[in-house]
C-alpha positions as CSV (number, residue, x, y, z in Angstrom):
1,M,-0.4,0.1,0.1
2,T,1.6,3.4,-0.8
3,G,-1.1,6.1,-0.3
4,Q,-1.8,6.9,4.0
5,S,-4.4,8.9,5.8
6,T,-2.3,10.2,8.2
7,P,0.1,12.1,7.8
8,F,3.3,11.0,10.0
9,G,4.6,13.9,12.4
10,K,2.9,15.9,14.9
11,P,-1.4,14.6,13.4
12,M,-0.1,10.6,14.2
13,L,-0.3,11.8,17.4
14,K,-4.8,11.5,17.3
15,H,-3.7,7.9,17.0
16,W,-2.0,6.5,20.3
17,M,-2.8,7.1,23.8
18,F,0.1,9.7,25.1
19,D,-0.3,11.9,27.7
20,P,-0.2,15.2,25.6
21,A,1.8,15.9,27.5
22,Y,4.4,13.5,27.4
23,K,7.1,13.1,24.7
24,N,7.9,9.6,23.7
25,L,11.4,9.4,22.3
26,N,11.7,6.3,24.3
27,H,9.5,4.4,21.7
28,G,12.2,1.5,21.4
29,S,12.7,0.5,25.7
30,F,8.8,-0.1,25.6
31,G,6.8,-0.1,22.8
32,A,3.6,0.6,22.1
33,H,0.4,0.4,20.6
34,P,-2.0,2.4,18.4
35,I,-6.0,3.2,20.1
36,P,-7.7,1.3,17.2
37,V,-5.0,-1.3,18.2
38,K,-6.2,-1.7,21.9
39,D,-9.9,-1.4,20.9
40,A,-8.8,-4.8,19.3
41,Q,-7.4,-6.4,22.6
42,R,-10.1,-5.3,24.5
43,A,-12.5,-7.1,22.3
44,F,-10.6,-10.2,22.3
45,M,-10.3,-10.0,26.2
46,D,-13.7,-9.6,26.6
47,L,-14.6,-12.6,24.5
48,A,-12.6,-15.2,27.1
49,D,-14.3,-13.5,29.1
50,V,-17.8,-14.0,28.8
51,R,-17.6,-17.3,27.5
52,P,-14.0,-18.9,28.3
53,D,-13.7,-22.4,27.0
54,P,-14.7,-22.1,23.9
55,Y,-12.0,-19.7,23.3
56,I,-9.7,-21.0,25.3
57,R,-9.9,-24.2,24.0
58,R,-11.5,-23.6,20.2
59,H,-11.4,-20.4,19.3
60,H,-8.0,-19.1,20.3
61,A,-6.0,-21.5,18.9
62,E,-7.7,-20.1,15.7
63,Y,-6.5,-16.0,16.4
64,L,-3.2,-17.9,17.3
65,D,-3.7,-19.6,13.2
66,E,-4.7,-16.6,11.7
67,A,-2.2,-14.1,13.6
68,R,0.9,-16.2,12.6
69,E,0.4,-16.1,9.3
70,A,0.2,-12.5,8.6
71,V,4.0,-12.0,10.7
72,A,5.2,-14.6,8.8
73,K,4.3,-12.8,5.4
74,V,6.1,-9.9,7.2
75,L,9.0,-11.7,7.0
76,N,9.3,-13.8,4.1
77,A,9.0,-17.4,6.5
78,Q,6.3,-20.3,6.2
79,R,3.6,-20.4,9.3
80,D,5.1,-23.7,10.2
81,E,8.1,-22.3,10.6
82,C,6.2,-18.9,13.2
83,V,5.5,-19.1,17.0
84,F,4.6,-16.6,19.9
85,V,6.1,-15.8,22.8
86,K,5.7,-13.4,25.2
87,N,9.9,-11.1,24.2
88,A,12.9,-11.7,22.7
89,T,14.7,-12.5,26.1
90,T,11.9,-15.5,26.8
91,G,13.1,-16.0,22.6
92,V,16.6,-17.0,23.7
93,A,16.1,-18.6,25.9
94,T,13.9,-21.1,25.4
95,V,16.1,-21.9,22.5
96,L,20.0,-22.4,24.3
97,Y,18.2,-24.4,27.2
98,N,17.0,-26.5,24.5
99,L,19.9,-26.0,21.9
100,A,20.9,-29.4,25.3
101,F,25.0,-28.1,25.1
102,Q,26.9,-30.9,25.6
103,P,30.7,-31.0,27.8
104,G,33.1,-29.8,25.8
105,E,30.5,-27.1,23.5
106,A,30.7,-23.3,23.4
107,L,28.3,-20.8,22.5
108,I,29.9,-17.2,21.8
109,Y,28.5,-14.2,22.2
110,F,29.6,-10.5,21.5
111,E,29.4,-7.1,23.3
112,P,27.9,-5.2,24.4
113,V,25.0,-7.9,24.4
114,Y,21.4,-7.7,26.2
115,G,22.3,-7.2,29.4
116,A,18.9,-10.5,30.3
117,V,20.6,-12.1,27.9
118,E,24.3,-12.5,29.6
119,K,22.0,-13.6,33.0
120,G,20.6,-16.2,30.7
121,V,23.4,-17.3,29.3
122,V,25.2,-17.5,33.5
123,S,22.5,-18.3,34.7
124,L,22.2,-21.5,32.0
125,Q,26.2,-22.0,33.0
126,E,25.9,-22.6,36.3
127,H,23.2,-26.4,35.3
128,S,24.2,-26.9,33.4
129,S,27.7,-28.0,31.3
130,F,28.6,-25.5,28.1
131,Q,30.9,-22.4,28.5
132,S,30.7,-19.2,26.7
133,R,33.0,-17.1,25.3
134,K,32.6,-13.4,24.5
135,V,34.0,-11.1,22.0
136,S,35.1,-8.9,23.5
137,F,35.1,-5.0,21.6
138,Q,33.5,-1.1,21.3
139,F,31.4,0.8,19.2
140,P,31.9,2.7,17.5
141,I,33.9,-0.7,14.9
142,T,34.9,-1.3,11.0
143,E,32.4,-4.7,10.4
144,D,35.4,-6.0,9.5
145,E,37.3,-5.7,12.2
146,L,34.5,-7.1,14.0
147,E,35.0,-9.7,12.0
148,R,37.6,-10.0,12.5
149,R,37.8,-11.2,16.0
150,F,34.6,-13.0,16.2
151,R,36.6,-15.6,13.4
152,E,39.6,-15.0,16.0
153,V,37.3,-15.1,18.9
154,V,36.0,-18.6,17.0
155,R,39.9,-19.9,16.6
156,Q,41.0,-19.8,20.2
157,T,37.7,-22.1,21.9
158,R,38.0,-24.7,19.4
159,E,42.3,-24.1,19.9
160,E,40.8,-24.4,23.2
161,G,38.7,-28.0,22.1
162,L,35.5,-27.1,22.4
163,K,33.2,-27.0,19.8
164,V,32.0,-23.7,19.4
165,R,28.0,-25.4,18.9
166,A,26.4,-21.9,18.9
167,S,26.4,-18.1,18.7
168,V,24.1,-15.3,19.9
169,F,23.6,-11.4,18.4
170,D,21.9,-8.8,17.5
171,A,19.9,-7.2,14.4
172,I,20.0,-3.6,16.8
173,V,21.9,-3.7,19.2
174,S,20.0,-2.0,22.4
175,N,22.8,0.5,24.5
176,P,24.1,1.9,22.2
177,G,21.4,2.3,19.5
178,V,23.3,0.1,16.6
179,R,22.7,-1.8,13.7
180,F,24.6,-5.0,14.3
181,P,26.1,-6.8,11.0
182,F,23.9,-9.9,11.3
183,E,23.6,-10.8,7.9
184,R,27.1,-11.9,7.5
185,I,28.3,-12.3,11.0
186,T,24.7,-15.2,9.5
187,A,27.3,-16.1,7.0
188,I,30.1,-16.5,9.0
189,C,28.1,-19.0,11.3
190,R,26.8,-21.1,8.1
191,E,30.2,-20.7,5.9
192,E,31.5,-22.1,9.8
193,G,29.3,-25.5,11.3
194,I,28.1,-23.3,13.9
195,L,23.8,-22.5,14.6
196,S,22.9,-18.8,14.6
197,V,20.8,-17.4,17.3
198,I,19.1,-13.4,17.0
199,D,18.4,-11.2,18.6
200,A,16.1,-9.5,16.7
201,A,14.0,-7.0,20.0
202,H,14.5,-4.4,17.8
203,G,13.8,-6.1,14.3
204,I,10.3,-6.5,12.6
205,G,8.7,-2.8,12.3
206,N,11.9,-1.4,12.3
207,I,14.1,-2.6,9.3
208,H,13.1,-5.1,6.1
209,L,13.2,-8.5,7.2
210,D,13.6,-11.7,4.9
211,M,13.5,-15.4,7.3
212,E,14.3,-16.8,2.9
213,K,17.5,-15.1,2.6
214,L,19.3,-15.0,5.7
215,Q,18.5,-18.3,6.8
216,P,19.0,-17.9,9.9
217,D,19.1,-21.4,12.5
218,F,16.9,-19.0,14.9
219,F,15.4,-15.4,15.1
220,V,13.4,-14.3,18.1
221,S,12.0,-11.1,17.8
222,N,9.2,-8.4,19.1
223,C,6.2,-7.1,17.9
224,H,5.6,-5.0,21.3
225,K,8.6,-2.5,20.4
226,W,8.1,-1.4,16.5
227,L,5.3,-3.7,15.6
228,Y,2.6,-1.9,17.6
229,T,1.8,-4.9,19.1
230,P,0.4,-4.8,22.1
231,R,2.9,-5.7,25.6
232,S,4.1,-9.1,25.6
233,C,4.6,-10.6,21.7
234,A,8.1,-11.4,20.2
235,I,7.7,-13.7,17.1
236,L,10.3,-17.2,16.6
237,Y,11.5,-18.4,13.7
238,T,12.0,-21.7,13.5
239,P,13.2,-23.3,10.0
240,R,11.6,-26.8,9.6
241,R,15.4,-28.4,9.2
242,N,15.5,-27.3,12.7
243,Q,13.1,-28.1,14.6
244,H,13.4,-30.5,16.5
245,L,16.0,-29.1,18.5
246,L,12.8,-27.1,20.6
247,R,11.0,-29.3,22.4
248,T,10.1,-27.4,25.9
249,T,8.1,-23.9,25.8
250,M,9.6,-22.1,29.2
251,P,7.8,-23.1,31.1
252,T,7.4,-26.8,29.5
253,S,3.4,-26.9,29.3
254,W,1.4,-29.7,27.6
255,G,2.7,-29.5,24.1
256,F,6.4,-31.3,25.7
257,I,7.7,-33.5,22.5
258,P,9.1,-36.6,25.3
259,A,12.5,-38.0,24.6
260,P,12.3,-41.1,23.0
261,E,13.1,-42.5,26.1
262,S,11.3,-40.7,28.4
263,P,8.3,-41.9,31.0
264,E,5.0,-41.7,29.1
265,T,3.1,-37.7,30.3
266,L,-0.3,-37.4,30.2
267,A,-2.0,-36.2,26.9
268,S,-3.1,-32.7,26.4
269,V,-6.4,-31.7,27.2
270,L,-6.8,-28.6,25.5
271,E,-6.9,-31.8,22.2
272,D,-9.3,-33.6,21.0
273,P,-7.5,-37.2,20.8
274,N,-10.1,-38.2,17.9
275,A,-9.4,-34.9,16.0
276,P,-7.8,-35.1,12.6
277,V,-3.5,-33.3,13.5
278,T,-3.2,-30.9,10.8
279,K,0.1,-28.8,11.5
280,T,3.2,-29.7,13.3
281,A,4.2,-30.4,16.9
282,F,6.6,-28.0,16.7
283,E,3.5,-25.7,16.4
284,R,1.7,-27.6,19.0
285,L,4.6,-27.4,21.0
286,F,3.5,-23.0,21.7
287,Q,0.1,-23.1,21.1
288,F,-0.3,-23.0,25.2
289,V,2.3,-22.4,27.7
290,A,-0.5,-21.7,30.6
291,T,-3.2,-20.3,30.5
292,S,-1.9,-16.0,30.1
293,D,-3.8,-13.7,28.5
294,D,-1.8,-13.7,24.5
295,S,-4.3,-11.4,23.7
296,A,-2.1,-9.2,22.6
297,Y,-0.1,-11.7,20.2
298,I,-4.0,-11.9,17.9
299,C,-3.1,-8.4,18.1
300,V,-1.3,-8.9,14.9
301,P,-2.9,-8.7,12.6
302,A,-5.1,-5.7,13.8
303,A,-1.3,-3.7,14.4
304,L,-0.7,-4.6,10.8
305,K,-3.8,-3.1,9.8
306,F,-3.2,0.1,11.0
307,R,-0.1,0.2,9.6
308,A,-1.1,-0.6,5.8
309,E,-4.9,1.2,5.8
310,V,-2.9,4.7,8.3
311,C,0.1,4.9,7.6
312,G,0.4,3.7,4.0
313,G,2.6,0.4,4.8
314,E,5.5,-0.9,5.8
315,D,7.8,1.5,3.8
316,A,6.0,4.2,3.8
317,I,6.9,3.6,8.2
318,I,10.3,2.4,8.0
319,A,11.7,5.0,5.6
320,Y,9.9,7.6,8.5
321,I,11.3,6.5,11.6
322,Q,15.1,5.9,9.9
323,R,14.7,9.2,8.3
324,V,13.4,10.7,11.3
325,A,15.5,9.3,14.0
326,N,18.6,10.0,12.1
327,E,18.0,13.6,11.2
328,G,16.9,14.2,14.8
329,A,19.8,12.8,16.0
330,D,22.2,14.8,13.5
331,A,20.2,17.8,15.2
332,V,21.1,16.7,19.0
333,A,24.7,16.3,18.2
334,A,25.0,19.6,16.0
335,A,23.1,21.6,19.9
336,L,25.2,18.8,21.8
337,G,28.9,19.6,19.9
338,T,29.3,15.7,19.3
339,D,28.7,13.2,16.6
340,V,27.0,10.4,16.7
341,M,27.5,7.4,16.8
342,Q,28.4,5.0,13.1
343,E,31.7,3.9,11.3
344,P,34.9,5.0,12.3
345,D,36.2,4.4,8.5
346,L,33.4,6.5,6.6
347,K,34.7,8.0,2.8
348,P,32.9,11.4,2.5
349,G,29.2,11.0,1.0
350,Q,29.4,6.9,2.1
351,E,26.0,6.3,4.4
352,S,26.0,4.7,7.1
353,R,25.1,2.0,8.4
354,M,25.1,1.3,11.0
355,R,22.5,4.0,11.5
356,Q,20.1,2.1,9.3
357,C,17.8,1.5,11.9
358,A,15.5,3.8,13.7
359,M,17.5,3.9,16.6
360,T,20.4,5.8,17.1
361,T,23.2,6.9,19.7
362,V,24.6,10.4,20.0
363,R,27.7,11.0,21.9
364,L,27.9,13.8,24.7
365,P,30.3,16.1,25.9
366,I,31.3,14.4,29.4
367,A,33.9,11.8,29.1
368,V,34.7,9.8,31.4
369,A,38.8,8.8,32.8
370,P,40.4,7.6,35.4
371,A,41.9,9.6,38.0
372,G,44.4,12.1,36.6
373,K,43.4,11.4,32.8
374,E,43.7,16.2,31.6
375,A,40.5,16.5,29.4
376,E,42.8,17.2,26.2
377,S,44.1,13.8,26.3
378,F,40.4,12.8,24.4
379,D,40.0,13.0,20.8
380,H,37.4,15.4,21.3
381,I,37.6,18.1,23.8
382,P,34.9,17.7,26.6
383,L,32.7,19.6,27.7
384,G,33.4,18.2,31.4
385,V,35.4,14.7,32.6
386,L,33.6,11.9,35.4
387,S,35.5,9.7,37.2
388,E,34.5,6.2,37.1
389,E,32.7,6.1,40.3
390,E,30.8,9.9,39.5
391,A,29.4,8.6,36.0
392,P,26.5,6.1,37.7
393,N,25.3,9.0,39.4
394,A,25.2,11.6,36.3
395,F,23.5,9.5,33.8
396,S,20.8,8.7,36.7
397,W,20.0,12.7,37.2
398,I,20.6,13.4,33.5
399,Q,17.5,10.5,33.1
400,T,15.8,11.9,36.2
401,Q,16.1,15.4,35.1
402,L,13.7,14.1,32.2
403,L,11.1,12.2,33.6
404,D,10.4,14.4,36.0
405,N,10.9,17.8,34.9
406,H,10.6,17.7,31.4
407,N,7.6,14.9,30.5
408,T,10.3,13.1,29.1
409,F,12.6,10.5,29.2
410,L,16.4,9.4,26.9
411,P,18.3,6.8,28.5
412,V,21.6,7.9,28.8
413,F,24.7,5.7,29.5
414,R,28.5,5.0,29.8
415,H,30.4,3.3,26.7
416,G,33.5,3.9,26.1
417,P,35.1,7.0,28.2
418,W,32.3,9.0,26.9
419,L,28.0,9.3,28.0
420,W,26.0,8.6,25.2
421,T,21.8,9.1,24.6
422,R,19.8,7.0,22.3
423,L,16.9,8.3,20.5
424,S,14.8,6.8,18.3
425,G,12.6,8.1,16.1
426,Q,9.0,6.6,15.4
427,T,6.0,7.7,13.2
428,Y,4.3,9.8,15.9
429,L,7.3,11.6,15.9
430,E,8.9,15.0,14.5
431,T,13.0,16.0,14.1
432,S,11.5,19.3,15.8
433,D,10.9,16.9,18.7
434,F,14.7,16.3,19.3
435,E,15.9,19.9,18.7
436,A,14.2,20.6,21.0
437,V,15.1,17.6,23.8
438,G,19.0,18.5,22.9
439,V,18.9,22.3,23.9
440,V,17.4,20.2,27.3
441,L,20.7,17.8,26.8
442,R,23.0,20.9,26.2
443,D,21.7,22.6,29.1
444,L,21.5,18.9,31.4
445,C,25.1,18.2,30.3
446,E,26.5,21.6,31.8
447,R,25.4,21.3,35.3
448,V,26.3,17.6,35.0
449,A,30.0,19.2,34.6
450,K,29.6,21.6,37.3
451,K,28.4,18.5,39.2
452,E,25.6,19.2,39.4
453,F,24.4,15.7,39.8
454,K,25.8,15.6,43.8
455,A,23.9,18.2,45.3
């Protein structure tokens, strides 16, 4: 679809539930959904309340199939390769648990990593025999150097006598908010015989995705962040070649697929034993995971309808949100006298691949350094220099000021020797929104330089 019923920017706000006094510049953290999708979810919840058994035992699965069919088309995948989980963290944890690592097997992941995913890796290590290795680096970095470091960790891990079984990596990194070269790393994994587990928490609705072309081994993406579904809703794509590896959900529920040597268990209470089998074991595994509110899952068709009829379709949305995020980043960087995170080897006129998404990351003029390091030793002259101990208090203070005194929020964090902030572009935002927050950030940074956060 090429037309749209509502122009992007401020006119689009009428479709959302935001407090008029609040400026939502942080769509990436928790997502948001428009009023028509809210209404669709409430209707499904009402159906569950007025006729619980017919809804849960029969109609829920039908609605779920429609939603899976709809989201599969967005991903250029087959319906029987797509199932729903609560969020990307759950999806990654489910895959890693099911891989059942054996002694002598290792997982490789990248730094920076989403904190909950890394904690999941460490937790799994406490309960199993696998080992993990980390590809350490800081942004900005060239794709060639990132590939070199990944291959080096693979080589070193194998030299230790370990088998590299799988690798977890992002499609778009959360903090800093940059696009990761996931296509390139997926191809390397395929070449090296390593299972690729892609944490695309910020993927669907943010960038164009094509599972037929990408051919990952496992891919999970939140629908509630950028596709406009309610929380919590994520899609787990598993190609048919790997579905036999997933035998349990988290928690284990009625669709559990026992090993041949496992004891016999009760049949599902939600399935008619006399009904013909029309779905794969993989599909049935994720169809009913305990009694939970899955209404967010079945709102995917409503979200896609809104995106098509009100916003003009996927191409129009993705083009706008990426453009406004990047124009906004340039505006904030100009206000601060700093720069936007991108590759260090860009030639004049060359487009940054790291910035080809709807999240951008801008350097604040506040440096972090060990005691005794002078301002002149930085690549750029900072407005203020904080100690290692001061930095967490400073970025926490900035976030508090944004929330309490400016009716907005931006993640502020340390990466390397600087503080940074992450911006999220969205259809209801305009470049002027970021120009305004750039002025606010400049004032807050000046106050940080004066150490007001310690008052």
